[in-house]
C-alpha positions as CSV (number, residue, x, y, z in Angstrom):
1,M,65.3,89.4,166.4
2,Q,68.2,90.3,164.2
3,L,68.2,89.3,160.5
4,P,70.3,86.2,160.1
5,S,73.0,85.8,157.5
6,S,71.4,82.5,156.2
7,V,68.7,80.1,157.1
8,A,71.2,77.8,158.7
9,D,72.4,80.7,160.8
10,F,68.8,81.4,161.8
11,I,68.1,77.8,162.9
12,Q,71.4,77.6,164.8
13,T,70.8,81.0,166.6
14,Y,67.2,80.3,167.6
15,P,67.0,76.6,168.7
16,Q,63.6,77.3,170.4
17,Y,62.0,77.1,166.9
18,Q,63.3,73.6,166.4
19,I,61.8,72.5,169.6
20,E,58.5,74.1,168.7
21,A,58.7,72.5,165.2
22,R,59.2,69.0,166.8
23,H,56.0,69.6,168.8
24,I,53.9,70.6,165.9
25,I,55.3,67.7,163.7
26,S,54.3,65.3,166.4
27,M,50.7,66.5,166.3
28,P,48.1,64.3,164.6
29,S,47.2,65.5,161.1
30,I,43.6,66.8,160.7
31,A,41.7,65.6,157.7
32,V,39.6,68.4,156.2
33,D,36.7,67.8,153.9
34,A,34.5,69.9,151.7
35,H,31.9,70.5,154.3
36,E,34.3,72.1,156.8
37,P,34.1,76.0,157.0
38,C,37.6,76.3,155.6
39,L,39.1,78.7,153.0
40,F,41.7,76.8,151.1
41,I,44.8,78.7,149.8
42,H,46.7,77.5,146.7
43,Q,50.2,78.3,145.7
44,L,50.7,82.1,145.0
45,E,47.4,82.8,146.8
46,L,46.8,84.6,150.1
47,A,43.7,85.5,152.2
48,C,42.7,87.3,155.4
49,V,39.6,86.6,157.5
50,S,38.1,88.0,160.7
51,A,37.2,85.9,163.7
52,D,33.6,86.7,163.4
53,D,33.2,85.6,159.8
54,P,30.0,83.5,159.7
55,N,31.3,81.4,156.8
56,I,35.0,80.8,157.5
57,D,36.5,79.2,160.6
58,M,39.7,78.0,159.2
59,L,42.5,78.7,156.7
60,G,44.2,75.8,155.0
61,I,47.3,75.3,152.9
62,D,48.6,72.1,151.4
63,D,51.1,70.6,148.8
64,M,54.1,72.5,150.2
65,T,57.5,71.0,149.5
66,T,59.9,73.8,148.6
67,C,57.1,76.4,149.2
68,C,56.5,78.0,152.6
69,G,53.2,78.8,154.3
70,V,52.9,81.9,156.4
71,I,50.2,82.8,158.9
72,V,49.8,86.2,160.6
73,R,47.4,86.5,163.5
74,H,46.4,89.2,166.0
75,T,46.0,88.0,169.6
76,G,43.2,90.5,170.3
77,S,41.0,90.6,167.3
78,F,42.0,87.0,166.3
79,A,42.0,88.2,162.7
80,A,44.3,86.0,160.6
81,G,45.9,85.9,157.2
82,A,47.7,83.2,155.3
83,G,49.7,82.8,152.2
84,H,51.3,80.1,150.1
85,F,54.7,81.4,148.9
86,D,57.0,80.0,146.2
87,G,59.5,82.8,145.9
88,N,57.6,85.0,143.5
89,G,56.0,88.2,144.7
90,T,57.2,87.6,148.2
91,K,57.4,91.2,149.4
92,D,54.1,92.3,148.0
93,G,52.4,89.2,149.1
94,L,53.5,89.4,152.8
95,A,52.7,93.1,152.8
96,K,49.1,92.2,151.7
97,I,48.6,89.7,154.5
98,V,50.1,92.0,157.2
99,D,48.1,95.0,155.9
100,G,44.9,92.9,155.8
101,V,45.2,91.6,159.3
102,V,46.0,95.2,160.5
103,E,42.9,96.6,158.7
104,L,40.7,93.9,160.3
105,T,42.2,94.5,163.7
106,K,41.5,98.2,163.4
107,D,38.0,97.5,162.4
108,W,37.6,95.2,165.5
109,A,39.1,97.8,167.8
110,H,36.8,100.5,166.6
111,K,33.7,98.3,167.0
112,N,34.8,97.3,170.6
113,S,36.1,100.7,171.7
114,V,39.7,99.4,172.1
115,N,42.2,102.2,172.0
116,Q,45.6,102.2,170.5
117,T,47.4,102.0,173.8
118,V,45.5,98.8,174.8
119,L,46.2,97.4,171.4
120,S,49.9,97.9,171.7
121,V,50.3,96.8,175.3
122,Q,48.0,93.9,175.7
123,Y,48.0,92.3,172.2
124,Q,50.5,91.4,169.5
125,Y,50.8,90.3,165.9
126,E,52.1,86.8,165.7
127,V,53.8,85.1,162.7
128,Y,54.1,81.3,162.0
129,L,56.2,79.8,159.2
130,F,55.6,76.3,157.9
131,G,56.8,74.2,155.0
132,A,60.0,74.2,152.9
133,F,62.6,71.6,153.6
134,D,66.2,70.8,152.9
135,D,65.7,70.1,149.2
136,A,68.6,69.1,147.0
137,R,68.3,72.1,144.9
138,N,68.3,74.6,147.9
139,I,65.1,76.2,146.5
140,S,63.5,76.2,149.9
141,I,66.4,78.2,151.4
142,D,65.9,81.0,148.9
143,V,62.1,81.1,149.6
144,V,62.5,81.1,153.3
145,M,65.3,83.7,153.3
146,Q,63.2,86.0,151.2
147,L,60.4,85.7,153.8
148,L,62.8,86.3,156.8
149,E,64.2,89.5,155.0
150,C,60.7,90.8,154.4
151,L,59.6,90.1,157.9
152,Y,62.7,91.9,159.3
153,E,61.9,95.0,157.1
154,T,58.3,95.2,158.2
155,N,57.5,98.3,160.2
156,L,55.1,96.5,162.3
157,D,56.2,94.8,165.6
158,L,55.8,91.1,164.6
159,H,56.4,88.2,166.9
160,L,57.7,85.0,165.3
161,K,56.1,82.1,167.2
162,A,57.0,79.2,165.0
163,A,59.4,78.3,162.2
164,C,58.8,74.8,161.1
165,I,61.0,75.3,158.0
166,C,64.1,73.8,156.1
167,A,66.1,71.6,158.6
168,N,63.4,72.0,161.2
169,N,60.9,70.4,158.7
170,T,63.0,67.6,157.2
171,Y,63.3,63.9,157.6
172,Y,65.4,61.4,155.6
173,Q,64.4,58.1,154.1
174,D,67.0,56.1,152.2
175,Y,69.2,59.3,152.3
176,I,66.5,61.3,150.4
177,P,65.1,64.4,152.2
178,Y,61.3,64.9,152.7
179,P,59.3,67.5,154.3
180,C,57.7,66.6,157.5
181,I,54.7,68.9,157.1
182,T,53.2,69.7,153.7
183,G,49.8,70.9,154.8
184,L,48.5,73.0,157.7
185,L,45.3,74.2,159.2
186,C,44.8,77.4,161.2
187,N,41.6,77.7,163.3
188,V,40.9,81.4,163.2
189,K,38.6,81.3,166.2
190,T,41.1,79.5,168.5
191,G,44.5,80.2,166.9
192,R,45.3,76.4,166.9
193,I,47.6,75.5,164.0
194,S,47.9,71.8,163.1
195,P,49.2,69.6,160.3
196,A,46.5,68.9,157.9
197,S,45.3,67.2,154.7
198,F,42.5,68.3,152.5
199,T,40.1,66.3,150.3
200,F,38.7,69.6,148.8
201,Q,40.8,72.4,147.5
202,G,38.3,74.4,145.7
203,P,36.3,76.1,144.4
204,L,37.9,76.0,140.9
205,E,40.8,73.9,142.1
206,E,41.9,73.1,138.5
207,I,42.4,76.7,137.6
208,R,44.0,77.7,140.9
209,R,46.4,74.8,141.0
210,L,48.1,76.0,137.9
211,R,48.9,79.5,139.1
212,F,52.7,78.6,139.1
213,L,52.4,78.4,135.3
214,M,51.0,81.9,134.9
215,R,52.7,84.4,132.5
216,S,54.9,87.1,134.0
217,P,54.7,89.1,136.1
218,I,54.1,86.3,138.6
219,I,52.3,87.8,141.6
220,M,50.5,86.7,144.8
221,H,46.8,86.8,144.5
222,S,44.4,87.9,147.3
223,I,41.4,85.7,146.9
224,Y,39.0,86.7,149.7
225,N,37.3,89.9,150.8
226,P,36.7,89.6,154.4
227,F,34.2,92.5,154.4
228,T,31.9,91.3,151.6
229,K,32.7,87.6,152.3
230,I,33.3,87.0,148.6
231,L,36.0,84.7,147.2
232,E,37.2,85.9,143.8
233,I,39.4,84.2,141.3
234,E,40.8,87.0,139.1
235,P,41.8,86.4,135.4
236,Y,45.3,85.3,134.6
237,D,46.9,83.7,131.6
238,W,49.1,80.6,131.3
239,T,52.5,80.1,129.6
240,L,51.6,76.7,128.1
241,T,50.2,76.2,124.7
242,N,47.7,73.4,124.2
243,D,50.4,71.4,122.2
244,T,52.7,71.7,125.2
245,I,49.9,70.6,127.5
246,Q,49.3,67.5,125.3
247,Q,53.0,66.7,125.5
248,L,53.0,66.9,129.3
249,L,49.9,64.8,129.6
250,G,51.7,62.0,127.6
251,L,54.7,62.0,129.9
252,N,55.3,59.2,132.4
253,T,55.5,60.1,136.1
254,N,59.2,60.6,136.4
255,S,59.5,62.7,133.3
256,F,56.5,64.9,134.4
257,L,58.0,65.4,137.8
258,H,61.3,66.4,136.1
259,Y,59.7,69.1,134.1
260,L,57.1,70.6,136.6
261,S,58.2,69.8,140.1
262,T,60.8,71.7,142.1
263,S,61.3,68.5,144.3
264,P,60.8,65.5,142.1
265,L,61.7,62.9,144.7
266,S,59.7,64.4,147.5
267,E,56.2,65.1,146.0
268,K,53.0,63.4,147.3
269,P,51.8,60.3,145.4
270,N,48.8,62.3,144.0
271,Y,50.8,65.2,142.7
272,V,51.1,64.1,139.1
273,I,47.5,62.9,139.0
274,N,46.2,66.3,140.2
275,C,48.4,68.3,138.0
276,K,47.5,66.3,134.9
277,L,43.7,66.7,135.8
278,A,44.3,70.4,136.1
279,L,46.2,70.5,132.7
280,K,43.4,68.6,131.0
281,F,40.8,70.9,132.4
282,L,42.7,73.9,131.1
283,K,43.2,72.3,127.6
284,D,39.5,71.4,127.4
285,N,38.1,74.6,128.7
286,R,40.7,77.3,127.8
287,G,38.3,79.1,125.4
288,S,35.6,79.6,128.0
289,L,37.7,80.6,131.0
290,F,37.6,84.2,132.3
291,C,35.4,85.2,129.4
292,S,35.6,89.0,128.6
293,G,38.1,89.3,131.5
294,R,35.6,88.5,134.2
295,S,36.5,87.0,137.5
296,Y,34.8,84.0,139.1
297,K,33.2,85.1,142.3
298,F,31.9,82.7,145.1
299,I,30.1,83.1,148.4
300,R,29.8,80.3,150.9
301,T,26.3,79.4,152.0
302,N,24.9,76.3,153.6
303,G,28.4,74.8,153.7
304,Q,29.1,75.2,150.0
305,W,30.8,77.7,147.7
306,K,28.1,79.1,145.3
307,L,29.1,80.8,142.1
308,I,27.6,84.3,142.0
309,E,27.2,86.9,139.1
């Protein structure tokens, strides 16, 4: 695949992705709750898992409007990685996902005595892009173009299987554009990818939801170690003072969306509620978060994430 000059050029040059996008959009959305063996990935987060992980069967991403979700999966090892990209730290974030899936695949090949020739001939690395739409500010176009450029520059032979992005992921209502898919679920064991919604986005949803407000440099965070099976939320700081948070909490819905959303007219109904809950949690607990620079570490046992020392 040649690097397109623009996202519009990409969509026009490769109409097969529009057909595939229509198929995926037509699929029923899967509702995922807290008891499902799912690793949820927030904005500016990424994670890689192996197919034999006893605790994780699925990777989930939600709340994408101008953001884009990326899934990389190997057809032999079934190792998969996913990230929620917003245009910050794109190159490094994508590299971490690709490198993570490659490392897990090499580990699988070693354990199963699969040589490099078989790996190269019989299997491949697949990439799936979801999210981003034809927003009025063209933020999605910048996010997606960054991803396409980084994929093109990757040394690994990657096969783009789906691109449900921008115009391929947009519908109109009263002349206002909306994204068709804002959440997705990847079943690591089977490779099935579906639209999805999530009633649980933890652990520590409140802290993780506000990553887009972190101080510079804004980077993508790898949250899961597929070898130790530990989910780690590393320390980071926020740009907002408590006074600013209080002012935001007092705003009405339209004003709040104006200041904190990249697509004010297209957010989910619960966007403002969830953001305000997260901001209030930050304001009330700021002094006790990441004490002494320590991370929060979790392991999943008996269907729940347990905080460990």
